[in-house]
C-alpha positions in Angstrom: 9.1 -5.6 -16.6 7.1 -8.6 -15.5 9.3 -11.8 -15.7 6.8 -14.4 -14.4 3.4 -14.6 -12.8 1.6 -17.6 -11.1 -1.9 -17.7 -9.7 -3.4 -20.5 -7.5 -5.6 -21.1 -4.6 -4.1 -21.7 -1.1 -6.0 -23.6 1.5 -5.2 -21.6 4.7 -4.9 -22.8 8.2 -5.7 -20.6 11.2 -2.7 -18.2 11.2 -1.9 -16.9 7.7 1.2 -17.9 5.8 4.9 -17.4 5.6 6.6 -16.4 2.3 10.3 -15.7 1.6 13.6 -17.0 0.5 14.1 -19.8 3.0 12.3 -23.1 3.6 13.6 -23.2 7.2 10.3 -22.2 8.7 9.1 -22.1 12.3 6.3 -20.2 14.0 7.3 -16.5 14.2 8.4 -15.1 17.5 6.3 -12.0 16.8 3.1 -11.3 14.8 2.6 -8.0 12.9 -0.9 -7.3 14.3 -2.2 -4.1 12.7 -0.3 -4.8 9.5 -0.9 -7.4 6.8 2.8 -8.5 6.7 5.9 -8.3 8.8 9.3 -9.9 9.2 9.4 -13.5 10.4 13.2 -13.5 9.7 15.5 -11.4 7.5 14.6 -13.7 4.6 11.0 -14.4 5.3 7.7 -12.6 6.1 4.6 -13.6 7.9 1.3 -12.5 6.2 -1.9 -12.2 8.3 -5.1 -13.0 6.5 -8.8 -12.2 7.1 -9.7 -15.8 6.2 -9.4 -18.4 9.0 -9.3 -21.9 7.6 -10.5 -21.3 4.1 -9.4 -20.6 0.5 -7.3 -17.6 -0.6 -6.6 -16.7 -4.2 -2.9 -15.8 -4.6 -1.1 -14.2 -7.5 2.7 -13.9 -7.3 4.6 -11.7 -9.8 8.4 -11.6 -10.3 9.7 -8.4 -11.9 13.2 -7.4 -13.0 12.7 -3.8 -11.8 10.3 -2.0 -9.4 6.8 -2.4 -10.8 4.3 0.3 -11.3 3.1 1.7 -7.9 -0.3 0.1 -8.0 -2.1 -2.6 -10.1 -4.6 -1.5 -12.7 -7.5 -2.4 -10.4 -6.0 -0.4 -7.5 -9.5 0.8 -6.2 -10.3 -2.9 -5.3 -7.2 -3.4 -3.1 -6.2 -2.3 0.4 -3.3 0.1 0.6 -0.1 -1.8 -0.4 2.5 -2.8 2.2 6.2 -3.3 1.4 9.0 -5.1 3.2 12.6 -5.9 2.3 13.7 -9.6 2.4 17.2 -11.0 2.2 17.3 -13.1 -1.0 20.7 -14.8 -1.1 18.9 -17.9 -2.2 16.7 -16.6 -5.0 14.1 -19.5 -4.8 10.8 -18.4 -3.3 9.2 -20.6 -0.6 5.6 -20.5 0.8 4.2 -22.2 3.9 0.8 -22.0 5.6 0.6 -21.8 9.4 -1.7 -24.5 10.6 -2.6 -25.3 14.2 0.7 -26.6 15.5 2.1 -27.3 12.0 3.6 -25.7 9.0 2.7 -27.0 5.5 4.0 -26.3 2.0 1.0 -25.4 -0.3 3.0 -24.7 -3.5 1.2 -26.5 -6.3 3.1 -29.6 -7.6 2.4 -28.6 -11.2 4.0 -25.2 -10.8 7.8 -24.9 -11.2 9.7 -23.1 -8.4 9.8 -19.3 -8.6 13.1 -17.4 -8.5 13.9 -13.8 -8.5 16.5 -12.7 -11.1 20.0 -12.1 -9.8 20.9 -8.5 -9.0 23.4 -6.9 -11.4 25.4 -5.5 -8.4 25.3 -8.9 -6.6 23.1 -7.5 -3.7 21.3 -10.2 -1.7 18.1 -8.2 -1.0 14.7 -8.2 -2.6 11.5 -6.2 -2.1 8.1 -7.6 -1.6 4.9 -5.6 -2.1 1.6 -7.0 -0.9 -1.9 -6.0 -2.0 -4.9 -7.6 -0.3 -8.7 -7.7 -1.1 -11.5 -9.4 0.7 -15.2 -9.5 -0.3 -16.1 -9.9 3.4 -13.6 -7.9 5.6 -14.9 -9.4 8.9 -12.4 -12.1 10.1 -13.8 -15.6 10.2 -13.9 -19.2 9.0 -14.6 -20.1 5.4 -14.5 -18.4 2.1 -14.2 -14.6 2.4 -13.4 -13.9 -1.3 -9.8 -13.1 -0.2 -7.2 -12.4 -2.9 -3.5 -11.4 -2.4 -1.2 -10.0 -5.1 2.5 -10.3 -4.2 5.1 -8.5 -6.3 8.8 -9.3 -5.9 11.9 -7.7 -7.4 15.5 -7.1 -6.6 16.2 -3.9 -4.6 18.5 -2.7 -1.8 17.2 -3.0 1.7 15.0 0.0 2.5 12.5 0.8 5.3 9.2 -1.0 5.3 5.9 0.6 4.3 3.0 -0.1 6.7 0.0 1.7 8.2 0.1 3.1 11.7 -0.9 0.6 14.4 -3.2 1.2 17.3 -2.6 0.6 21.0 -4.7 -2.5 20.8 -2.4 -3.8 18.1 0.7 -3.1 20.3 -0.9 -5.0 23.2 -1.8 -7.9 20.9 1.8 -8.0 19.7 3.2 -8.0 23.2 0.8 -10.7 24.4 1.7 -13.0 21.4 5.5 -12.4 22.0 5.1 -13.2 25.7 3.2 -16.4 24.9 5.8 -17.5 22.4 8.6 -16.8 24.9 7.0 -18.9 27.6 8.5 -22.4 27.8 6.2 -25.2 26.9 6.6 -26.9 30.3 5.1 -23.8 32.0 1.8 -24.9 30.4 1.9 -28.4 31.9 0.5 -29.6 35.2 1.6 -32.7 37.1 -0.9 -34.7 39.2 0.1 -37.6 41.5 -2.3 -40.5 41.7 -2.7 -43.1 44.4 -3.2 -46.8 43.6 -7.0 -46.4 43.7 -6.9 -43.7 41.0 -7.8 -40.8 43.3 -5.4 -37.8 43.3 -3.3 -37.3 46.4 
């Protein structure tokens, strides 16, 4: 049964958003290229968007049991993806991945969202993600993008995702390698003489 639903517009940065049961966010070490969502940590997911720096209409539903397998308007949505998240802290957090920054876009007028406690005391929850875009080509601005996120308590189970391509695997590897490279490896030191000309 549906316990609570909230809908609002999120102003995205360039790299999607993070959602989960922690507010201890940092840029993920891996990106789930080829999927819409993937684990950032055990208790948080990173969601990739079609929209780059534009609005996204988000609806978040909390259920007290697994919801129906598809929303009523299922023909308008991409195939759903699912992921298990540790939910020891039942309070949901949301953050957008800006260029070099992470921001909290949760509306001030909306109270925090919590998943109900599990009867057996289990600390896991399930997240199902549906996505729709009017314009499926990635880019800047309004793409008519909507996300429906359904959350409920459930034991940890394998994720549900589409198959990825070799190009997706390569993009994942390149991103992970870049994130693993120390920042100082990107810096260059120049020595200047008193006259301002390099040595």
